[in-house]
C-alpha positions as a Markdown table, in Angstrom:
| # | Residue | x | y | z |
|---|---|---|---|---|
| 1 | Met | 180.0 | 180.1 | 172.5 |
| 2 | Ala | 183.6 | 181.2 | 171.8 |
| 3 | Asn | 184.2 | 178.9 | 168.8 |
| 4 | Lys | 180.9 | 179.6 | 167.1 |
| 5 | His | 181.5 | 180.0 | 163.4 |
| 6 | Ile | 179.9 | 183.0 | 161.7 |
| 7 | Ala | 178.4 | 182.1 | 158.3 |
| 8 | Arg | 180.2 | 183.8 | 155.4 |
| 9 | Lys | 178.1 | 185.3 | 152.6 |
| 10 | Arg | 180.9 | 185.0 | 150.1 |
| 11 | Phe | 180.8 | 181.2 | 150.5 |
| 12 | Gly | 177.0 | 181.1 | 150.5 |
| 13 | Gln | 176.9 | 179.6 | 154.0 |
| 14 | Asn | 173.6 | 178.5 | 155.6 |
| 15 | Phe | 174.1 | 175.8 | 158.2 |
| 16 | Leu | 171.6 | 173.1 | 158.6 |
| 17 | Ile | 170.6 | 172.8 | 162.3 |
| 18 | Asp | 167.3 | 170.8 | 162.2 |
| 19 | Glu | 168.2 | 167.3 | 163.5 |
| 20 | Thr | 165.0 | 165.8 | 162.1 |
| 21 | Val | 165.8 | 167.1 | 158.6 |
| 22 | Ile | 169.4 | 166.0 | 158.9 |
| 23 | Ser | 168.3 | 162.4 | 159.9 |
| 24 | Arg | 165.9 | 162.3 | 157.0 |
| 25 | Ile | 168.5 | 163.3 | 154.5 |
| 26 | Val | 170.9 | 160.6 | 155.8 |
| 27 | Ser | 168.0 | 158.1 | 155.4 |
| 28 | Val | 167.6 | 159.2 | 151.8 |
| 29 | Ile | 171.3 | 158.7 | 151.2 |
| 30 | Ala | 171.2 | 155.3 | 153.0 |
| 31 | Pro | 175.0 | 155.0 | 153.2 |
| 32 | Lys | 176.6 | 151.6 | 153.2 |
| 33 | Phe | 179.9 | 150.9 | 155.0 |
| 34 | Asp | 182.0 | 150.4 | 151.9 |
| 35 | Asp | 180.5 | 153.3 | 149.9 |
| 36 | Asn | 183.0 | 155.8 | 148.5 |
| 37 | Leu | 181.1 | 158.9 | 149.8 |
| 38 | Leu | 182.1 | 162.5 | 149.0 |
| 39 | Glu | 180.4 | 165.4 | 150.9 |
| 40 | Ile | 180.6 | 168.8 | 149.3 |
| 41 | Gly | 180.5 | 171.7 | 151.8 |
| 42 | Pro | 180.3 | 169.9 | 155.1 |
| 43 | Gly | 180.0 | 173.2 | 157.0 |
| 44 | Gln | 179.9 | 172.6 | 160.7 |
| 45 | Gly | 179.5 | 168.8 | 160.2 |
| 46 | Ala | 175.8 | 168.4 | 161.0 |
| 47 | Met | 175.4 | 165.7 | 158.4 |
| 48 | Thr | 179.1 | 164.7 | 158.4 |
| 49 | Leu | 179.0 | 163.3 | 161.9 |
| 50 | Leu | 176.0 | 161.0 | 161.1 |
| 51 | Leu | 177.7 | 159.9 | 157.8 |
| 52 | Leu | 180.9 | 159.1 | 159.7 |
| 53 | Glu | 179.1 | 156.5 | 161.8 |
| 54 | Cys | 178.0 | 154.7 | 158.6 |
| 55 | Val | 181.0 | 154.5 | 156.3 |
| 56 | Lys | 184.5 | 153.3 | 156.4 |
| 57 | Ile | 185.9 | 156.5 | 154.9 |
| 58 | Leu | 184.2 | 159.9 | 154.3 |
| 59 | Asn | 185.9 | 162.4 | 151.9 |
| 60 | Val | 184.7 | 166.0 | 152.3 |
| 61 | Ile | 185.6 | 169.1 | 150.3 |
| 62 | Glu | 185.6 | 172.4 | 152.2 |
| 63 | Ile | 186.9 | 175.8 | 151.1 |
| 64 | Asp | 186.6 | 177.7 | 154.4 |
| 65 | Arg | 189.8 | 177.2 | 156.5 |
| 66 | Asp | 188.0 | 178.1 | 159.8 |
| 67 | Leu | 185.5 | 175.3 | 159.1 |
| 68 | Ile | 188.3 | 172.9 | 158.2 |
| 69 | Asp | 189.9 | 173.5 | 161.6 |
| 70 | Phe | 186.4 | 173.0 | 163.1 |
| 71 | Leu | 186.0 | 169.6 | 161.3 |
| 72 | Lys | 189.5 | 168.5 | 162.3 |
| 73 | Gly | 188.4 | 169.0 | 165.9 |
| 74 | Phe | 186.1 | 166.0 | 165.5 |
| 75 | Asn | 189.3 | 163.8 | 165.6 |
| 76 | Lys | 187.7 | 161.2 | 163.4 |
| 77 | Asp | 190.1 | 158.8 | 161.8 |
| 78 | Asn | 187.7 | 158.0 | 158.9 |
| 79 | Leu | 187.3 | 161.7 | 157.9 |
| 80 | Val | 189.5 | 162.8 | 155.0 |
| 81 | Ile | 189.3 | 166.6 | 154.5 |
| 82 | His | 190.2 | 168.2 | 151.1 |
| 83 | Glu | 190.7 | 171.9 | 151.3 |
| 84 | Gly | 189.6 | 173.8 | 148.2 |
| 85 | Asp | 187.0 | 174.7 | 145.6 |
| 86 | Ala | 184.5 | 171.9 | 144.7 |
| 87 | Leu | 184.4 | 173.3 | 141.2 |
| 88 | Lys | 188.1 | 172.6 | 140.7 |
| 89 | Phe | 188.3 | 169.3 | 142.6 |
| 90 | Asp | 189.6 | 166.4 | 140.6 |
| 91 | Leu | 187.3 | 163.4 | 141.2 |
| 92 | Asn | 190.0 | 161.1 | 139.8 |
| 93 | Thr | 191.9 | 161.5 | 143.1 |
| 94 | Leu | 189.2 | 159.5 | 144.8 |
| 95 | Pro | 188.3 | 155.8 | 144.6 |
| 96 | Thr | 185.5 | 155.3 | 142.2 |
| 97 | Pro | 182.6 | 155.0 | 141.7 |
| 98 | Ile | 181.6 | 157.7 | 144.2 |
| 99 | Arg | 178.3 | 158.8 | 145.8 |
| 100 | Val | 178.2 | 162.6 | 146.2 |
| 101 | Val | 176.2 | 164.4 | 148.8 |
| 102 | Gly | 176.0 | 167.9 | 150.2 |
| 103 | Asn | 174.3 | 171.1 | 151.0 |
| 104 | Leu | 175.3 | 173.1 | 148.0 |
| 105 | Pro | 175.9 | 176.9 | 148.3 |
| 106 | Tyr | 173.1 | 178.5 | 146.3 |
| 107 | Asn | 175.4 | 180.9 | 144.6 |
| 108 | Ile | 177.4 | 178.1 | 142.8 |
| 109 | Ser | 174.9 | 175.2 | 142.7 |
| 110 | Ser | 174.4 | 175.2 | 138.9 |
| 111 | Pro | 178.2 | 175.3 | 138.1 |
| 112 | Ile | 178.8 | 172.4 | 140.6 |
| 113 | Leu | 176.0 | 170.4 | 139.0 |
| 114 | Phe | 177.5 | 170.9 | 135.5 |
| 115 | His | 181.0 | 170.0 | 136.8 |
| 116 | Leu | 179.6 | 166.7 | 138.2 |
| 117 | Leu | 177.6 | 166.2 | 135.0 |
| 118 | Glu | 180.9 | 166.1 | 133.1 |
| 119 | Asn | 182.2 | 163.6 | 135.6 |
| 120 | Arg | 179.0 | 161.4 | 135.7 |
| 121 | Asp | 180.9 | 158.3 | 134.6 |
| 122 | Lys | 182.5 | 158.3 | 138.1 |
| 123 | Val | 179.3 | 158.8 | 140.0 |
| 124 | Val | 176.8 | 156.3 | 141.4 |
| 125 | Asp | 174.3 | 158.9 | 142.6 |
| 126 | Met | 174.0 | 162.3 | 144.1 |
| 127 | Thr | 171.9 | 163.6 | 147.0 |
| 128 | Phe | 171.9 | 167.4 | 147.3 |
| 129 | Met | 170.2 | 170.2 | 149.3 |
| 130 | Leu | 169.6 | 173.0 | 146.8 |
| 131 | Gln | 167.4 | 176.1 | 146.6 |
| 132 | Lys | 163.8 | 174.7 | 145.9 |
| 133 | Glu | 163.5 | 176.8 | 142.8 |
| 134 | Val | 166.6 | 175.2 | 141.3 |
| 135 | Val | 165.3 | 171.7 | 142.0 |
| 136 | Glu | 162.0 | 172.6 | 140.5 |
| 137 | Arg | 163.7 | 173.7 | 137.4 |
| 138 | Met | 165.8 | 170.5 | 137.3 |
| 139 | Val | 162.7 | 168.3 | 137.4 |
| 140 | Ala | 160.4 | 170.5 | 135.3 |
| 141 | Gly | 158.8 | 169.0 | 132.2 |
| 142 | Asn | 158.5 | 170.5 | 128.8 |
| 143 | Gly | 155.6 | 173.0 | 128.4 |
| 144 | Ser | 156.3 | 174.4 | 131.9 |
| 145 | Lys | 157.4 | 178.1 | 132.3 |
| 146 | Ile | 160.3 | 177.0 | 134.4 |
| 147 | Tyr | 161.5 | 174.3 | 132.0 |
| 148 | Gly | 164.8 | 175.4 | 130.5 |
| 149 | Arg | 168.4 | 174.8 | 129.9 |
| 150 | Leu | 169.1 | 173.3 | 133.4 |
| 151 | Ser | 166.1 | 171.0 | 133.0 |
| 152 | Val | 167.3 | 169.6 | 129.6 |
| 153 | Met | 170.9 | 169.3 | 130.5 |
| 154 | Ile | 170.2 | 167.4 | 133.8 |
| 155 | Gln | 167.4 | 165.2 | 132.4 |
| 156 | Ala | 169.5 | 164.2 | 129.4 |
| 157 | Phe | 172.0 | 162.5 | 131.7 |
| 158 | Phe | 170.2 | 161.8 | 135.0 |
| 159 | Glu | 167.1 | 160.5 | 136.6 |
| 160 | Val | 166.2 | 163.4 | 138.9 |
| 161 | Glu | 163.7 | 163.6 | 141.7 |
| 162 | Leu | 162.6 | 166.2 | 144.2 |
| 163 | Ile | 162.5 | 164.2 | 147.5 |
| 164 | Phe | 161.2 | 166.7 | 150.0 |
| 165 | Ile | 161.2 | 170.5 | 150.8 |
| 166 | Val | 163.1 | 172.0 | 153.7 |
| 167 | Pro | 161.9 | 175.3 | 155.2 |
| 168 | Pro | 164.2 | 178.3 | 156.0 |
| 169 | Glu | 163.9 | 177.8 | 159.8 |
| 170 | Ser | 165.9 | 174.6 | 159.4 |
| 171 | Phe | 169.0 | 176.7 | 158.9 |
| 172 | Glu | 171.2 | 179.2 | 160.7 |
| 173 | Pro | 171.2 | 181.8 | 159.4 |
| 174 | Ala | 167.8 | 181.2 | 157.8 |
| 175 | Pro | 167.8 | 181.8 | 154.0 |
| 176 | Lys | 165.1 | 183.9 | 152.4 |
| 177 | Val | 163.9 | 180.9 | 150.3 |
| 178 | Asp | 162.8 | 177.3 | 150.7 |
| 179 | Ser | 165.3 | 174.5 | 150.0 |
| 180 | Ala | 164.7 | 171.0 | 148.7 |
| 181 | Ile | 166.4 | 167.7 | 148.6 |
| 182 | Ala | 167.2 | 166.4 | 145.1 |
| 183 | Tyr | 168.2 | 162.9 | 144.2 |
| 184 | Leu | 170.1 | 162.3 | 140.9 |
| 185 | Lys | 171.2 | 159.0 | 139.4 |
| 186 | Pro | 173.1 | 158.8 | 136.1 |
| 187 | Leu | 171.1 | 157.2 | 133.2 |
| 188 | Pro | 172.5 | 153.8 | 132.2 |
| 189 | Lys | 172.9 | 155.2 | 128.7 |
| 190 | Thr | 172.3 | 158.6 | 127.0 |
| 191 | Ala | 171.5 | 159.3 | 123.4 |
| 192 | Val | 173.7 | 162.4 | 123.4 |
| 193 | Arg | 176.6 | 161.8 | 121.0 |
| 194 | Asn | 178.6 | 165.0 | 121.4 |
| 195 | Met | 178.4 | 166.9 | 124.7 |
| 196 | Ser | 179.8 | 170.2 | 123.5 |
| 197 | Ile | 177.4 | 170.3 | 120.5 |
| 198 | Phe | 174.5 | 169.3 | 122.7 |
| 199 | Gln | 175.3 | 172.1 | 125.2 |
| 200 | Lys | 175.6 | 174.6 | 122.4 |
| 201 | Ile | 172.2 | 173.7 | 120.8 |
| 202 | Val | 170.4 | 173.7 | 124.2 |
| 203 | Lys | 172.0 | 177.0 | 125.2 |
| 204 | Val | 171.2 | 178.8 | 121.9 |
| 205 | Ser | 167.6 | 177.4 | 121.9 |
| 206 | Phe | 166.8 | 178.9 | 125.3 |
| 207 | Ala | 168.8 | 182.1 | 124.9 |
| 208 | Gln | 165.7 | 184.0 | 123.7 |
| 209 | Arg | 162.8 | 182.1 | 125.1 |
| 210 | Arg | 160.1 | 184.2 | 123.4 |
| 211 | Lys | 161.4 | 183.4 | 120.0 |
| 212 | Thr | 160.8 | 180.3 | 118.0 |
| 213 | Leu | 163.5 | 177.8 | 117.4 |
| 214 | Arg | 163.6 | 178.8 | 113.7 |
| 215 | Asn | 164.9 | 182.2 | 114.9 |
| 216 | Cys | 167.1 | 181.0 | 117.7 |
| 217 | Leu | 168.8 | 178.3 | 115.5 |
| 218 | Lys | 168.8 | 180.1 | 112.2 |
| 219 | Ser | 172.6 | 180.1 | 112.0 |
| 220 | His | 172.7 | 176.4 | 113.0 |
| 221 | Leu | 169.8 | 174.5 | 111.5 |
| 222 | Thr | 167.0 | 175.1 | 108.9 |
| 223 | Gln | 163.7 | 173.3 | 108.9 |
| 224 | Ala | 164.9 | 171.2 | 105.9 |
| 225 | Gln | 167.7 | 169.8 | 108.0 |
| 226 | Thr | 165.6 | 168.4 | 110.9 |
| 227 | Ala | 162.3 | 166.6 | 111.5 |
| 228 | Ile | 161.8 | 168.7 | 114.7 |
| 229 | Asp | 159.2 | 171.4 | 114.2 |
| 230 | Leu | 161.2 | 174.7 | 114.5 |
| 231 | Ser | 158.0 | 176.8 | 114.6 |
| 232 | Gln | 157.8 | 175.9 | 118.3 |
| 233 | Arg | 159.5 | 177.7 | 121.2 |
| 234 | Ala | 162.2 | 175.8 | 123.1 |
| 235 | Glu | 160.1 | 175.2 | 126.2 |
| 236 | Met | 157.7 | 173.0 | 124.1 |
| 237 | Leu | 160.4 | 170.4 | 123.1 |
| 238 | Ala | 161.1 | 167.2 | 125.0 |
| 239 | Val | 164.6 | 166.4 | 126.1 |
| 240 | Gln | 164.9 | 163.8 | 123.3 |
| 241 | Asp | 164.0 | 166.5 | 120.8 |
| 242 | Phe | 167.0 | 168.5 | 121.8 |
| 243 | Ile | 169.2 | 165.4 | 121.4 |
| 244 | Thr | 167.8 | 165.0 | 117.9 |
| 245 | Leu | 168.5 | 168.6 | 117.1 |
| 246 | Ala | 172.1 | 168.3 | 118.3 |
| 247 | Asn | 172.6 | 165.0 | 116.4 |
| 248 | Asp | 171.1 | 166.6 | 113.2 |
| 249 | Tyr | 173.5 | 169.6 | 113.6 |
| 250 | Glu | 176.4 | 167.3 | 114.0 |
| 251 | Asn | 175.4 | 165.2 | 110.9 |
| 252 | Ile | 175.3 | 168.4 | 108.8 |
| 253 | Asn | 178.7 | 169.6 | 109.9 |
| 254 | Glu | 180.3 | 166.2 | 109.3 |
| 255 | Lys | 179.4 | 166.4 | 105.6 |
């Protein structure tokens, strides 16, 4: 086929080709006609075409100009293509609130999640295809070996669920790992008072996983300044405990 697009490694491209999986993802999204839907990385439009049948307008972000030309070839009046990097895309340019979907490139999935986390006030929900390992980290509970910074940052602001696993053979080219569908919905309210302080405390706490919090946080908090037991390692703390630590740190620095 002359116009077949060759997947580009630098964009982390793996195109979903399994029609059963594609239909199942769209069923999870359950798009309504008036939804403000944004698809990140539409690729060759496998999911895009189904979504276009369901919504009045579909906005998509694509960085690959060849794929943009490919998508334009659909000649769909309700398809609005934004050329550029999803990490730099200003969600304020779209009608809100928005529902975000997409097959996220594995090499930039975490930065995109953090970008959307910072814009969660504009988001109804998010349905993403991600590397299975990333989704497992997102949903992991405290006490687990894979519970870490990503788990805490996501769960402090979203309900998150692993919906189903997608095998490598569902893609072209086939990745070396399994993928999974994640569903995220912003919490109605979060106890985090200061995002930058919370991010800092969580990052420092997990920077040296084998050390206790007393050692990790020694330049930030002492045991006398918090009710959280700092003799524990970070992986033992619940999300609410990190929120408490961040709020305690903020209280000290306000004095």
